[in-house]
TORVO-782617 format. One record per residue (C-alpha): x, y, z; residue in three letters. Coordinates in pm, whole numbers, padded with zeros to 5 digits, always signed. Example, Ala and Ser with C-alpha at 12.3 -4.5 7.8 and 13.67 -1.06 7.14 Angstrom:
2
+01230-00450+00780Ala;+01367-00106+00714Ser;
//
This chain:
69
-14677+09043-26631Unk;-14895+08909-26345Unk;-15261+08821-26474Unk;-15571+09003-26276Unk;-15886+08912-26252Unk;-16155+09191-26355Unk;-16246+09295-25992Unk;-15869+09335-25936Unk;-15823+09550-26229Unk;-16083+09790-26110Unk;-15973+09819-25802Unk;-15634+09897-25894Unk;-15760+10176-26161Unk;-15970+10336-25850Unk;-15609+10335-25665Unk;-15474+10502-25965Unk;-15702+10761-25988Unk;-15715+10851-25640Unk;-15369+10893-25636Unk;-15386+11163-25939Unk;-15611+11327-25782Unk;-15444+11355-25409Unk;-15132+11458-25625Unk;-15307+11719-25861Unk;-15544+11846-25549Unk;-15218+11873-25314Unk;-15093+12208-25542Unk;-15406+12376-25626Unk;-15767+12492-25608Unk;-16055+12247-25621Unk;-16156+12413-25932Unk;-15827+12412-26088Unk;-15760+12035-25956Unk;-16070+11933-26137Unk;-16023+12140-26463Unk;-15651+11962-26479Unk;-15820+11614-26407Unk;-16041+11696-26674Unk;-15789+11795-26953Unk;-15511+11489-26808Unk;-15837+11221-26880Unk;-15916+11387-27223Unk;-15545+11363-27293Unk;-15471+11005-27168Unk;-15778+10906-27348Unk;-15873+10731-27017Unk;-16069+10735-26730Unk;-15983+10719-26475Unk;-15620+10813-26565Unk;-15337+10492-26556Unk;-15048+10539-26373Unk;-14854+10330-26721Unk;-15091+10614-26943Unk;-14931+10880-26725Unk;-14560+10708-26760Unk;-14635+10707-27152Unk;-14724+11053-27212Unk;-14545+11315-27311Unk;-14341+11638-27106Unk;-14500+11858-27319Unk;-14855+11695-27295Unk;-14838+11673-26930Unk;-14697+12062-26954Unk;-15007+12113-27179Unk;-15287+11997-26930Unk;-15119+12217-26673Unk;-14851+11947-26490Unk;-14490+11857-26464Unk;-14292+11591-26423Unk;
//
């Protein structure tokens, strides 16, 4: 795994969060998307959620917050 600088790491996290937010928002109303996004960050313990955290989450956990794989 390539080592990155702190600024680059924060930029990558912002991209992950934007992507997750866009995916959720495409399917739902803004209020529902905000609720699911909050549940997701709580489930993952990551704000913003990262791609690695989402991939590591169980299908049951993702379904529990309102998402599916």
